[in-house]
C-alpha positions as CSV (number, residue, x, y, z in Angstrom):
1,M,0.1,0.0,0.0
2,R,1.2,3.6,-0.8
3,C,1.0,6.8,1.6
4,L,-1.8,8.9,0.2
5,F,0.3,12.1,1.0
6,C,3.8,11.2,-0.2
7,G,3.3,8.0,-2.4
8,L,6.0,6.1,-0.6
9,R,5.2,2.5,-0.3
10,K,4.4,1.3,3.3
11,K,3.6,-1.8,5.0
12,T,1.0,-0.8,7.3
13,N,-2.7,-0.2,6.5
14,S,-2.7,3.5,7.7
15,L,-3.3,6.3,5.3
16,K,-0.1,8.1,5.8
17,C,3.6,6.7,6.4
18,Q,5.4,7.4,9.7
19,F,7.5,10.1,8.0
20,C,4.3,12.0,6.9
21,E,2.7,11.7,10.5
22,Y,5.8,13.2,11.6
23,Y,5.7,15.8,9.0
24,L,1.9,16.6,9.7
25,E,2.4,17.2,13.5
26,T,2.5,21.2,12.9
27,K,-0.9,22.4,13.3
28,E,-0.8,24.9,10.5
29,I,0.1,22.0,7.9
30,R,-2.5,19.7,8.9
31,E,-5.3,22.5,8.7
32,R,-4.0,23.4,5.2
33,L,-4.0,19.7,4.3
34,A,-7.2,19.2,5.6
35,Y,-8.6,22.5,3.8
36,L,-7.2,21.0,0.5
37,E,-8.8,17.5,1.0
38,N,-12.0,19.0,1.8
39,G,-12.0,21.4,-1.3
40,F,-11.1,18.8,-3.7
41,G,-13.3,16.1,-2.2
42,R,-16.3,18.9,-2.7
43,V,-15.1,19.6,-6.4
44,N,-14.8,15.7,-7.0
45,S,-18.4,15.2,-5.6
46,E,-19.7,18.0,-8.1
47,L,-17.7,16.4,-10.8
48,D,-19.5,13.0,-10.2
49,S,-22.9,14.7,-9.8
50,L,-22.3,16.3,-13.3
51,E,-21.0,13.1,-14.9
52,Q,-24.2,11.4,-13.9
53,K,-26.3,14.1,-15.4
54,V,-24.6,13.5,-18.9
55,Y,-26.0,9.9,-19.3
56,L,-29.5,10.8,-17.7
57,V,-32.2,9.8,-20.2
58,I,-36.0,10.2,-19.5
59,G,-38.9,8.9,-21.4
60,L,-40.1,5.4,-22.2
61,V,-41.2,5.5,-25.8
62,F,-39.7,8.9,-27.0
63,K,-36.2,8.9,-25.0
64,R,-34.3,11.9,-24.8
65,H,-31.5,13.2,-22.7
66,K,-32.8,15.2,-19.8
67,Y,-30.3,17.6,-20.1
68,T,-28.9,19.3,-23.6
69,A,-25.1,19.6,-24.3
70,G,-25.6,23.3,-23.8
71,D,-27.3,23.2,-20.6
72,L,-24.7,20.9,-19.1
73,L,-21.7,23.1,-20.3
74,D,-23.5,26.4,-19.2
75,S,-24.9,25.1,-15.9
76,S,-24.4,26.6,-12.4
77,Q,-23.0,23.2,-11.4
78,M,-20.1,23.6,-13.9
79,N,-19.7,27.4,-12.7
80,L,-19.7,26.2,-9.0
81,I,-16.8,23.7,-10.0
82,K,-14.8,26.3,-11.8
83,S,-15.4,28.8,-8.7
84,L,-14.3,26.2,-6.1
85,A,-11.2,25.1,-7.8
86,G,-10.3,28.9,-8.6
87,K,-10.6,29.4,-4.7
88,I,-8.6,26.6,-4.0
89,K,-6.0,27.9,-6.4
90,D,-5.9,31.3,-5.0
91,D,-5.5,30.3,-1.3
92,V,-2.6,27.9,-2.4
93,S,-1.0,31.0,-4.3
94,H,-1.5,33.4,-1.6
95,W,0.2,30.6,0.9
96,E,3.0,30.3,-1.6
97,A,3.4,34.0,-1.8
98,A,3.8,34.2,2.1
99,G,6.3,31.4,1.9
100,Q,4.1,29.3,3.9
101,L,3.6,26.4,1.6
102,P,5.8,23.4,2.0
103,Y,7.1,21.3,-1.0
104,R,4.9,18.2,-0.1
105,L,1.6,20.3,0.3
106,R,2.4,22.1,-3.2
107,M,3.0,18.5,-4.6
108,Y,-0.1,17.3,-3.3
109,Y,-2.2,20.4,-4.5
110,N,-0.5,20.0,-8.2
111,E,-1.6,16.2,-8.3
112,M,-5.3,16.9,-7.2
113,A,-5.4,19.8,-9.5
114,E,-4.2,17.9,-12.4
115,A,-6.7,14.9,-11.5
116,V,-9.5,17.4,-11.4
117,Q,-8.5,19.0,-14.8
118,S,-8.2,15.5,-16.3
119,K,-11.5,14.5,-15.1
120,L,-13.3,17.8,-16.1
121,R,-11.9,17.5,-19.7
122,L,-13.0,14.0,-19.9
123,I,-16.6,15.1,-18.9
124,N,-16.5,18.0,-21.4
125,Q,-15.5,15.5,-24.0
126,T,-18.1,13.2,-23.0
127,I,-20.8,15.8,-23.4
128,Q,-19.4,17.0,-26.7
129,E,-19.4,13.6,-28.4
130,R,-22.7,12.0,-26.6
131,K,-24.6,10.5,-29.3
132,P,-28.4,11.9,-29.5
133,T,-31.2,9.6,-29.3
134,I,-33.5,8.8,-32.0
135,W,-35.9,11.3,-31.0
136,E,-33.6,14.1,-30.6
137,L,-32.6,13.3,-33.9
138,V,-36.2,13.7,-35.2
139,G,-36.9,16.5,-33.2
140,G,-33.7,18.2,-34.3
141,F,-34.7,17.7,-38.1
142,F,-38.1,19.3,-37.3
143,R,-36.6,22.3,-35.5
144,R,-34.0,22.9,-38.5
145,L,-37.2,22.6,-41.1
146,Y,-39.3,24.9,-38.7
147,R,-36.4,27.4,-38.8
148,A,-35.7,27.4,-42.5
149,V,-39.5,27.8,-43.1
150,V,-39.9,30.7,-40.7
151,E,-36.8,32.4,-42.1
152,L,-36.6,31.6,-45.7
153,L,-40.5,31.8,-46.7
154,P,-40.7,35.6,-45.9
155,L,-37.6,36.1,-48.0
156,M,-39.0,34.2,-50.7
157,F,-42.4,36.0,-50.9
158,Q,-40.7,39.3,-50.3
159,R,-38.6,38.6,-53.5
160,L,-41.4,37.2,-55.4
161,L,-43.4,40.4,-54.7
162,T,-40.6,42.6,-55.5
163,G,-39.9,40.6,-58.8
164,N,-43.7,40.9,-59.9
165,K,-43.8,44.4,-59.1
166,Q,-40.8,45.4,-61.3
167,K,-42.2,43.3,-64.2
168,F,-45.6,45.2,-63.7
169,L,-43.7,48.5,-63.8
170,A,-41.6,47.4,-66.8
171,R,-44.8,46.7,-68.8
172,A,-46.5,49.9,-67.6
173,A,-43.6,52.0,-69.0
């Protein structure tokens, strides 16, 4: 088993090795580590919740995704994830600027931030490459058809009327 904090192999079943236990005896470092663990834990739980929403399908006969790709990418949950990650990053930058960020804590932050970024990238890719259901394809076709009729029909009538008006004026002259 490996130590969760430094990654060294250890023989016991404890989460941290004896070196990390000694190192974490400082109250300030323990508090900062707990802050990072709680912060990234909350970000990961929000990411898991968002990932579950990607695959959520409703309907018995006419199945469709409950949330569209646009809804998921612009959701308040996505903004919350970015906000939480930004807050953690700002705090770590502040600690580093004050010279109060040990190397191991910085490495822990970098690993967790990289894991969150890769998971967020994977979720975004899944959202964008998600295959639409049959009903979504049919509905999309009718939406495009309706939009074409609403936008193009008035233009066609306008051109037809202006063309007939010019022919009438040409005959009258």
